[in-house]
N, C-alpha and C positions, 0 to 999 in steps of 0.2 A: 502494499500499500504505499502511495506517495502522500506526504502530507505536506501542504502549504499552508502557513499562518499569513493570510493578509490582513494588514490591518484596516477596519472599516474605513477610515478616513481617505484611505487610497482609492476605495471604489468610484467615487465621483470623477477622478483624474482619470481612471481608465476608461470611464463611459464617456468622457468628453474628448480624450485625444483617440479612441480605437472604435468608439461605438458601444451600444449597450452590450454586455456580455450574453451569450446564449443561454437560456434557462437550464438549471441543472434538471437531471433525471430523478435525483432522490435528495430530501432534504432531512436530516435527522436534527431533533430539538430536544432540549431537556435530557441531556446526557452528561456524562462525566467522561470526558474524552482526554486521554493521555496523549500528548502530541511528541514526546521525545525531544521537544526543544526546550533547552535550559532556560531560555528567555522568557517562555511562555508555556509551562508544562500540561496546564490543563486548560480546556476550553468546554463550551456547553452545546455548539452545534456544530454541524459539518453539512456540505452541499457535494454532491458527487455527478459528474456527467461522463458517459462513456467509460465507465469501470475506473474512473480517476478523481480524486479528491481536487476539487476546485476550491474549498475555503473551509478553514477550520478557524471558529472564533466564538462571537456571539449569536445569540438566536437571530437578533435582529439582522446582522450582517448576513447570515445564511439565507433568510426568508428574502433578501433583495434578489436572489437568484431563482426564486419560485416562478413558475410559469404556468400556464393553464394545465399542461400536462404532467407536472411535477408531482412526484408522490411525497407526502409528508409523512413523518414517523415521528410519535413522541416516544422517546426511549424510557420515559418514566424514571428517569434518574438511573439507568443502567450504565456500567462502565465499558468505555470503548477502548481499545488498545489497538496500536499498529500489528500487523500479521506477525506472527512468532517466527522465529527460524529455529530450526532444531539441528544442532551441529553434530549430532552422530545418528544416521539411520540407516536403515537396509531397506531401501523403498520396494524393490521386487520382492524380498522377503516377506514383507508385510503384505503385499497383494495375495502373495501364493497362501500365506498363514490364514487369510480370510477364508481360505476354502480348505484348511486342514484342520487337525484337533488341536484346539488352543488347551494347554497346559499349565497356563499361567495362574498361580494360586491355588494349585492341587495339594492339599494338606497331607497327603500320604500318598504311598504306593498305590494302595487299592484304589484311591480316586483317580489317580492316572489309568489304570488299568480300566476303571468303569467308563470313563471318557471314551478311550480307544474302542471298548466293546461296543458302544453306543453307534460310534462311526461305522464299525465293522459290520452292524446290522443293516446299513443302508447302502452297502457296497457288494458287487459281486465277489464270490470268492476268487482269490488271485490278485485282487487290484490292492496295489500299495497302499498302505495308511501312512501318512507322515505327519508330523506334529512338531510343536516346540513349546518350551517353557517350564519344563519339570525342573524341580531345585529340591534335591533330597534334603538339604540343610533345613527345609520348612517341614519334614516329615518328623514324625516320633522317632524313627530308626533313620540316623542321618548318614548311614553307611551308603555308598552307591549300589543301585539295585542290582538284582540278579534277573535274568530274562525268564527264569523257570515258571514264575505266577502269570507273566504276561502270555508266556508260550501256550501255557494251558487255556487260558482264557479267550486267546485268539491265534488258534492253529491254522487257519485256512487262509490268512492275508499276511504277507509280508509287513513289517512294522518297523519302522525307523523314526525315531522322535528324539528330537535334539534338547540338549539342555538349555536353561535360560541364557546362559552365558554365550552360547553356540560353539562352545570348544569340546564338547563332548556328545555322543549318543547313545540311545538304547535302541536294541534291535531284539526282535524275537526269534525264535529259532529258525523261522521260515526265511528271514531276511538273512541271518548268519549264514545258512545255507547257500542261498542264492549268491551271496559274498564270498563264499568257499572260505569263511573264518572257522578254523578249528585249532586245536591244541598245537598243531603243526606250524600254524601262521606265525611267521615272525614280524615284530615290531617295526614297520617302517619307521625311517628316519622323521625324527620329529613327531612321532605318534606312539601311541600305546593301546595293546589290547589288555583290558582288565581281565584278570584270570583268577580261578580258584586256587585253593592250596595244590589241588592236583594239577592245575594247569590248563583247564577247561575254560574257554571265554565265557565271561559273565553276561556277555552282551553290551557291555558298556565300552565304546570306542572313544579314545581321547585324541583330540587334534588330528594330526595327519592320518591316524589310523580310521577314522570316521570315513574317508573316501573309500575304503574296502568295501563298505556296503551301499554308501551313497552312489557310488558309480554305477551300481545296478539298476538305480531308479530311472525309468524313462525321461529322457529331458523334456521340457515343456515345449510345446511348439511356439512358433513366432505369434500367432493368434493369442495362444494362452498368456504368454508373456506380455502381450498388447493388454489383453483384458484385466491382467493381474496389475499392470503399471496404473491403469486408468481408475481401478477398484483401491490401490494404495492411495492416488491422490485425493479420491473423493473422501476416503477415511481419514487423512491428514487435515484437509479442510475442516472436518467436523470438529477438529480441537484448536482451530485457529492458526494452524501453520500454512505460511504462504511460502516459505523457503526451506531446504533443507541441505544437509551436506551428507551425500550419500555415500558410505563408506567401502569401497571394494566392489566395482561394477565390470563386468565382463563385457568385451567388445559387441557381442550380439545385441545385449541389453540396451548397451548406448545408443546402438543402431535404430533399436525402437523407440527409445526416448526422442532422438532426432526427428524420426519419421512423424511421432505425434506432434511435435513441437512445429515440424514445417506445415503440418495441417491445422494449426491453430487448436489443438487438442489438449496441449500439455500446460494447464493452468498452474504452474508451479515453477519457482526459482530453483535448481538444483546445482550445486556445486558438487561436481563428481570426482570421484576419487577413483581412479583406475585399478583395477584387480593385479595384482602381483603374480602374474604369469608371463611367460615368456612372449607367447605371441600377442598378447595385448600391449606388454611394455613395447614391443618393436612397432606396432603399430600406430601408436600414439607419440612415439618418440619421432617416428618419421613425420605426422602430421604436426606436432608442437603443440603448445598450449591454447586452447580457445577459451575466449573470455565473454561472457554476455550474447552467445550467439542464439540465433532463433529469436530474435527481438528480445534479448535480455533474460532468456529463459534457461540457459544451459551454460556451465563453466565447466571446462573438462581440463584441468591443469594440476592435479595433485594424484599421488599415490598411497594406497594403503598397503601397509607393510606390518604383518604379525611378527613382530620378534620371539615372544613365546606365547604360553597358553593362559589359561585364567585360573584363579586361585581354586574356585569351588571344584572345579574336576580336577586338581591336583596338577594342572600343566604349567602354571606362572614358575618361570625360572627363578630358583630362590639361591642365596648364597649358602645357606644351610640346608639340611634335610628337613622334610615336613615332618612335625612333632608326632603326627600319627602314623607316618610312614618313613621310618628312619632310613630306609635305603634308596629314598626316591627324592629327587630336588627339582623337578620339572623337566619341562622340554624346550628347547631351542628350536624355534620354527624356520628362523631364516638367520644362516650363518653370519657371523659378524662382519665378515669381509664383502659379503653381498650387500 
């Protein structure tokens, strides 16, 4: 949102020198408007035309821009603020999550399983079930879960659900089988397969090990990426977000962003951080930094690099071992020279 605080005393000068300004589409009165202008931080009214703010100030000043077709809204003392920027989001993940199982706030492993079972009832056998948001630290038993109970409850669908921090996943037996994750599987560099004392996988995969199963999930089609992006934009707007910093985006998704922006369907300002993979890096190093392209909707000029994992999934790299796991001190995801 662009805010312009125009003193009322200047309006007659504008009218005399340039002709009367065109009427506003919308005038909002009786509001508490935060302007982000230190000199005039609060106002009571605003006028808007063509999706842009014309005036922020007094009710009297705003009403001078009223015309026969202007809609006037009494805000009844409500607070209005400029659009909010979120400095760390994953826009496509949000769009996809709106179609998957939301596990945020589950207070036990049983509740996680119940939510997954409910989704399984809606899908044909063999369909992948994905989700995100579980956090064992919110459960009575704070140990990382074992897939056994989940596998019993959902035996006919591969299940892959990501921890709240995005640095670990839980899979059922069907998904582990499709990923060929067994006791013989070696930990990939920068990743870890959680195991029982006997060496069997528990179903929890940390950081780079997540790809062992995630790589088996059918990739989203371009139409699905497009629909998920539009759904995510609608969702962030619900919370007053008008701009985001999108952390770690692949080239195909950025292509969809640009396609939507060129078509005038990308009603968001997005500071895109490209994903740290060789092909994406090479492509955008050739292209160079892009700032405010497509009428100021996209910036493509930063890189998301994950140096290590997260604390909750025991992937954060520590100087000393974890107190509850004395033989483990975390995972390095990007070698320091890189």
